[in-house]
N, C-alpha and C positions, 0 to 999 in steps of 0.2 A: 136435374142435378143442381144442387146449390153451389154457388161460387165459393170456393174454399179460400179463406183469408188467413194469412199468417201475420201476426202483429209483432214487430221488433222495436222495443223501446225500453229504456232503463228506468222509466217512471212507472211504478206500480199503479199509481192513481190514473195516469194517462191510459195505460193498457186496459184497466178495468172499465173506464168510461168508454173507450173506443170499442171494446168488445160489446158493451151494452148497445151502443149505437149501431154497430154492424149487424148484430143479431136481431135488432128491431125490424130489419128487413127480412122477410121470409125466404128471399132468394139467395141469401148469403149466410155463410157459416164460418165461425172462427175455429180453425183446426189446430191452432197452436199459438203460444206466446213465448217470446224470447226476451231476456233482459239485457242482451248485448249482441253485437254483430257476430261474434264467434258462434254463439248459440243459435243465432238466426241462420247462419250458413248451414249448420248441422241439421236443423229442423227442416230447412228447405230440401235438402237431399233426402231426408227421411219421409216427409209428409207430401212433397210435391204439390204445394198450394197453387191455386190459379193466379193469385195476386199477393204481394207482400206490401205492408205499410212499414216504412223504415225511418227511424229517427236518424238525424245526421250526427249529433254529438252523443256518444256513448262510451262507457269504459270498456276495457279489455280489447275490443275491436270497434272502431268507429264505423259510421254508416257508409262512408266512401269506400273503405277497404272491403266491407262486407258486400257491397254491390259488385265490386270487381271480382271477388271470389265466387259469388253466386253466378255471375255471367260466364265465368270460366268453367264452373263445375255443373251448374244446373240452371240454365237461362230461364228467368221468370220475370213477368212484368212487376215493376216496383214503383210504388208511389212514395216519395220522400216527404217527411215533415221537417220544416226548417224554421228556425227562429228569425224574427224580423230585424235582423242586424246585418251590417256589412259583412261580417265574418260568416254569418249564417247563409247569406245570399251567395257569397263566393264558394262556400263548401257545397251548396246545392248545385251550382253549375258544374262543379267537379264531379258530383254524383251523377248528373245527367250525362256528362262526358264518359263516365265509367259504364253507363248502360241503363240507368234508371229512366223510366218513361216520362214521369211528370212529378210535380211537387205541389205542396200546399203549405202556407204559413202555419206554424204550430201555435195555437192559441188556447191556453189552459182554461181561460175564463169562459169561452164559448162551449168548450167540452164539458166543463163543470156544471154550467147552467143549462146544458142541453137546448141551446137556442135552435128553434125550428129551421131557420134559414141556413144556419151552419151545418146542421145535421143533413139537410137535403143536399147541400153542396158536397159534403163529405161522401155520402153514399153514392151520389152520381159520379164523383171522381174515381172512387174505388172500382165501380162497375166499368167505367170507361177504360181505365188502365188495364183491367182484367181482360178486356177484349182487344187490346192493342198488340201490335207486332213487337217482338223483342229483337233488338239488333243482334245479329249473329245466330238467329234461330228462325229465320224466315227465308222464303225463296229468293234466289239471286235476281237482281234486276236485269232486264233485257239489255243487250249490248248496243242496240240501235240508238242513234242520237235523238230521234224524235218520232212520233207517230201522229197522224192527223186525228183530231178529236171527232167522235161521232156521238150523236145523242142516243141515250138508252131509254126505252119506253118506261113510263112511270105508271103505277097502278093507282087509280083514284079511289078504288074500293077497299084497299087494304090499309087499315089504320095502323097496323103494326109495322108496315114498311115505310111509313112516313116519318121523317125526322123533323122535330119541331125545335125551335130555338130554346136552348137551355142556358142556365147561368154558366159563365165561363168556368172551366175546370180549375183554373189557377187563381180564381178570385179569393181574396183573403178571408179567413174565418173571423177576423176581428169585427166587433160590433160597430166599429167606426165606418164600415163599408155599407151599412144599411142605407138603402137608397133614400135620399131626401132631395126633393126638387129645388133647384136654385132659380128657376124661372121667375117665381114670384118676387124674388128679391132683386131681380135685375131690371133695370129701366127698359121698357119696351122700345123697339127700334123706332117707332113712330114719334118718340119724344126727342130723338137725337137732332143735333144741329142739321140744318138744311145743307151744310157743306159736306155731310157724310151720307152717302147712299150705299145700300147693300142689297143686292138681289141674288137669286140663285144663279142667274146667268152671268152676272158680273159683280164685281165689288170694287168700288173706288173710294179711297180714303184720303182726305185732305191732310197735308203735312201738319196742319194746326189742330187736327182732331184730338180731343182729350182722351186719356186712357179709358175713362168711363164710357165714352161714346164708342170707342172701338170695341170694347167688351160687349156693349149692347148690340152693335152691328154683328159681331161674331155669333152671339146667341140668336139673333134673328135669322141668320143664315142657317144655323144649326136646326132651328125649328122647321124651316122650309125644307131642308134636306130630309128630315124625319117624316114630313108630310109626304114627300115623294116616295120614300121607302115604305111607308105604310099603305100607299095606294097601289092599285093594280095597274095603273097607267104606265105603259111602256115596259112592263116587267113580265116576261114569259111565265106562264103558270108553273112550268117545271123549275123555275127559280125558287119556288116556295114549297115544292113537293117533289120528292125523289126517292128512289129505292136503292138499296144496296144490291149490287149484282155484278157479274163479271163484265168488264168493259173490253170489247174486242174491236180491233181495227187493224188495218194494214200498216206495215212498218215502212217508213221512208226516211231518207237522209234529210237532215235539217236544211231548210231553205229560208233565206231572209224574206221578210214580208215586203221589204222595199219602202216601208213607211218611215216618216220622220218622227222621232220620239224626243220629247222635251223632258221626260222624267221617267224613272223606274219606280214602280210601287209594288210592294210585297205584303201579303197577308198570311198569317199562320197562327196555329194554336198548339195543341198537344204534339210534342215532337219538334216543334218549331225552333227552339233554341239551338239544338244540335244541327238541324237542317240548315239554318242560317249560317252556322259555322262552316258548312260545306260549300257555301256560296260566296258570302261577302269577302272572306280573306283571299279568295281566288280571283277577285276582280281587280283590274288595274285602276288607276285614278281616272274615273269616267268623266266624260264631257257634260254629263247631266247629273242632277241630284238624285238620290235614292231615298225613298221613305218606306219605313217598315211599321206595320201594325201587328204586333205579337201580343196575344192574350197573356197578361202577366200582372201580378200585383205591383202596386206602386213602389214598394220598397226594394224591388229587384231590378227594375229597368236601368237604373244608373249603373249598377254593377255590371249588368249584361253589356251595356254600351261600352264601358271601359274595357271589358274583356275582348270584345270584337275589335275595338280600336287598336288594341295592342298587337293584334295579329293580322291587321289589314293595311293595305295601301290607301284605301279610302279613309277619310277622317270620319269616325263613327261617334255620334253624340246622342244623348237623350234630348229630344226636342224640347225647346223652351218657348213659352208664349212670346211672340214678337220676333222669333228667328226669321231671317230672310234666307230662303233656300239658295244654296250655292252649289255649283257643279263640283263633283269630286267629294262631296260630303254626304254621309248617310245619316238620316234622322230617324230615331226610334221613338214611337209614340210612348209617352210616359204611362205606366200602369195606373189603372184606376181613373183615368181621364179620357176625354175625347180629343182627337187631333183633327182639326179642320184647317182650311186654307183660304186666303183672300188675296186678290190681286192688288198690288200697290204700284201703280205705274206699269213698268215692264217687268217688275219682280213679283215674287210670290212670298207672302208672309204666313208663318205658322200661327195658328191660334189654338191655345190649349184651354179647354173649358171643363168644368166639373160635370160629373154624372147628373143627369136630369131625371133618371128613372124611366126614360122613354124606351131604352133599348137594353138588352140583356148583357151585352159585352162592353167592358170598359178597359181598354179602348175597343172600338168597333170598326171592323174592316169596311163594312157597308157605308158607314158614315164618312170615313176618311176618303174612300174611293168616290163616293157621290160628290164630295166637295171638290176633289181633283177633276172630276168630269166637267164641272162648271167652268173651271179655269183653263184646262188643257184640251178639253174635247177629245179629239181622236189622236192626240199626240202622247198617249200614255202607254208604256209597256208594263202591263200589270200581270201579276202571277199569284196564284193561290197554292200554298204549300200544305203539308200535313196538318190535320186538325179535326176535331169532332164537330159535328153540326153543319151549318150551311152559311155561316157568316162570310161575307165577301161575294156571295153569288149575286145578290141584287145590285151591289155596287159594280160588279163586273158586267152585269147586264146593261146598266146605264152606259158604262164606258164603251162596250161593244157597239151599242146603238149609235154612238158618236163616231165610231170607226177606229177605236183603239185596239191594240193587239192584246189578247188574253192567253196566258199559258197556265197549265195546271200540272202539278207534280203527279207522276204516275202511281198507280196503286201499289206496285211491287216495292217501291222505296219509301212509302208513307208509313209512319208509325200508326196513324189512324186515317183511313181513307174516307173522310167525311166531307170536309170543306172542298177539296179538289173534285170529288165525285159530283158534288152538287153543281159545280160549274160545268163539268163534262156533260152531265145528264140534262142540263138546261140548254145544251147545244151552244154554249157561249165560248168554250175554249177553242182557240185556234190550233194549239199544239198541246200534247201530253208528253211530258219530258221526265226521264229518270233524274233523280236528284244530282248525281255526280256529273251530269252534263249541262245543268242549267247555267252555271257561271260561264262556261265556254260559249254557250248559245247566246247569252246576253251580250258578250263581247262581239260576236259575229253580227248580231242583229243591229248593234249600235255603230258598227264600223262603217 
């Protein structure tokens, strides 16, 4: 059976092009088109599509109102299209809060010129959203606080059950996101001043180091991290290959690990913005910093950080290059960039670097977690939330090897049980937790 798609957009041109793109995939079929939210709600009730693409700004009834009505009358997975503006980003997060699953920036130029990369990303996003859980239309989460993680056998012979890394679902369709390597334009670490040294195991920067030198050192660290991530050394095979299956284990009450944590690190993708709103605002002002790597376009992370900051006791910011990590502050990796870290004396500094084309996700959980591993070793409380794919599994494997504590969101409360399941099936997760209890368990673990 083909995946049934309903397109809701006030632009005749956009609807036409989107229909052509969707139906270029033989596994998908456009069953209807609506020119505004009101008509979209009516067609949803009549056609029962598997997935809806929804514009945010429309006459008669806007996308946010339409999402609310659809979720109340006929819950259906929805992918939002949003303009690359502050207002567009703000409206998009309201649509996600209303029940939409994921979003993509709306770019007429890419749609008009049928750019191959944009089409591939778009089709992948629609398929992913069609397979996701809809809030209010999925099984209730178990009431237990936590359950121990157990590994699930993986099949090395079934190609269809293996998840491979794919481009991030929320990556922008804009042609400006086409990968271009910046390594060639960056001075190699070997040419830096002898007063600056940077290794994967440690990073020491002189107070007199120039900005160019620190950028080169950060890029050198990034290359070494990627070499580790691309090698098999120290990474379980299950971290790169896993299957979808029912995860079963006994239920137990939450117990503290008894370990000392210097930082909390969170990785997430599809469904992450709403999941994070169920965690960060529930936390008190912690005695350690929090870092978040959420797959998201660059034009949206500033707005997302502001929204979280307004509802949280923690100070939430979009991370900036050169920021020094402070306790009680939450740093969100900027969309479209990579966030790594370096030691400066007894403190830790954030380095934000451009996409080098070496990894699929920008930001990438694996890259950030691997960098944290080199600085904090076994003193990281890391967790992987809802999301498609396996980003974060290899980074968590490195952290686990050093003695850090790893948590994963449980299947029942995930919008997409991909990233957390990768960690569970790799036998890396120490605990599998329902979303609504993660904040409380963080407080208990750090107390």
